[in-house]
C-alpha positions in Angstrom: -11.3 9.1 -6.5 -12.3 7.9 -3.1 -9.8 7.7 -0.2 -10.8 5.5 2.7 -9.2 4.6 6.0 -8.4 0.9 6.6 -8.7 -0.1 10.2 -8.7 -3.9 10.0 -6.9 -6.5 8.0 -4.2 -4.1 6.8 -2.0 -7.0 5.7 -4.5 -7.7 2.9 -2.7 -4.8 1.2 0.8 -6.3 1.6 1.5 -6.6 -2.1 0.9 -2.8 -2.5 2.8 -2.0 0.7 5.8 -3.9 -0.6 6.0 -1.5 -3.5 6.7 1.3 -1.1 8.9 -0.8 1.3 10.2 -4.1 0.0 10.8 -5.9 3.3 7.8 -7.2 5.2 9.6 -7.2 8.6 10.2 -3.4 8.2 6.5 -2.8 7.4 5.5 -4.8 10.4 7.4 -2.3 12.6 4.9 0.5 11.8 1.8 -1.0 10.3 0.1 -1.7 13.7 0.6 1.8 15.0 0.0 3.6 11.7 -3.1 4.7 10.0 -3.6 3.3 6.5 -5.5 4.9 3.7 -6.2 3.5 0.3 -7.2 5.4 -2.9 -9.9 3.7 -4.9 -10.6 4.8 -8.5 -12.4 1.9 -10.0 -10.1 -0.3 -8.0 -7.4 0.3 -5.5 -4.6 2.3 -7.1 -2.5 3.6 -4.2 -2.0 3.4 -0.4 -0.2 5.1 2.4 0.6 4.6 6.1 1.1 7.5 8.5 2.2 7.5 12.1 1.9 10.3 14.6 5.3 10.9 16.1 4.7 13.9 18.4 2.1 16.6 18.7 1.9 18.2 15.3 4.4 15.9 13.7 3.4 12.9 11.5 5.5 10.6 9.4 4.6 9.1 6.1 6.0 5.6 6.5 4.8 4.1 3.2 3.2 5.4 0.1 2.8 3.3 -3.0 1.0 3.7 -6.3 0.5 0.7 -8.7 3.2 1.0 -11.4 0.7 1.4 -14.3 -1.1 4.1 -12.3 2.0 6.3 -11.5 2.2 9.8 -12.9 -1.5 10.2 -12.9 -1.9 12.3 -9.7 -2.7 9.5 -7.3 0.3 10.0 -5.1 -0.1 13.8 -5.0 -3.8 13.2 -4.2 -2.9 11.1 -1.2 -0.5 13.8 0.0 -3.1 16.6 -0.2 -5.7 14.3 1.5 -3.3 13.7 4.4 -2.8 17.5 5.0 -6.6 18.0 5.0 -7.2 14.9 7.2 -4.6 15.8 9.8 -5.6 19.3 10.6 -3.2 19.4 13.6 -0.2 18.5 11.4 2.4 21.2 11.4 5.0 19.0 9.8 4.8 15.8 7.7 8.0 13.8 7.4 8.9 11.2 4.9 12.0 9.0 4.8 13.2 7.6 1.5 16.2 6.5 -0.4 18.5 8.9 -2.3 16.9 8.4 -5.6 16.3 11.3 -8.1 12.8 10.2 -9.3 11.5 9.7 -5.7 13.0 12.9 -4.4 11.5 14.8 -7.4 8.1 13.4 -6.5 8.4 14.6 -2.9 9.8 18.0 -4.0 6.8 18.4 -6.3 4.5 17.7 -3.3 6.2 20.6 -1.3 8.7 18.6 0.7 12.3 19.8 1.4 15.2 17.9 2.8 15.3 17.8 6.6 18.1 15.4 7.5 19.7 12.1 6.7 20.3 8.8 8.6 23.7 7.4 7.5 23.7 3.7 6.4 20.0 3.2 7.2 19.3 0.8 4.3 22.5 -1.2 5.0 21.9 -1.4 8.7 18.2 -2.2 8.6 17.5 -4.4 5.6 18.5 -8.0 5.1 19.5 -7.4 1.5 20.9 -4.6 -0.7 18.2 -2.2 -1.7 18.2 -0.6 -5.2 16.1 2.0 -6.8 16.5 3.2 -10.4 19.7 1.0 -10.6 21.3 2.8 -7.6 22.0 1.1 -4.3 20.3 2.9 -1.4 22.5 3.6 1.6 21.4 6.6 3.5 17.8 7.5 4.4 16.9 10.9 3.3 14.3 12.6 5.5 12.1 15.2 3.9 9.6 17.5 5.6 6.6 19.5 4.5 5.4 22.1 6.8 2.0 23.8 7.0 
């Protein structure tokens, strides 16, 4: 496994980014100011985008693993890499939908619920969002502290 930072042509990874956030206009809001990392294991298997919000606080804006590569440790590998890479990170936040499988992944990576933003998916996306057959309404913010 090799994780590398992408500094140019981030939109070349749009297909993978859209697995983590299915509306390109939302990705455009953070892609320019975020740092992108891709995980290569005989081909790109996963990616993530992280923004620095304040001193010591970062936000995972997007994480995606190719569907046929999920449940093989790539997502967790990216999470551990981020904590090593951002040595000044006291808290890493991640916003996601209220979906059991996604929340279970974050819990397994050491995240706990921080807060929620009511109607986030209804107010910010141009179409209804669904995950595991459930419509996403509120954004669930999770936090992992060092």
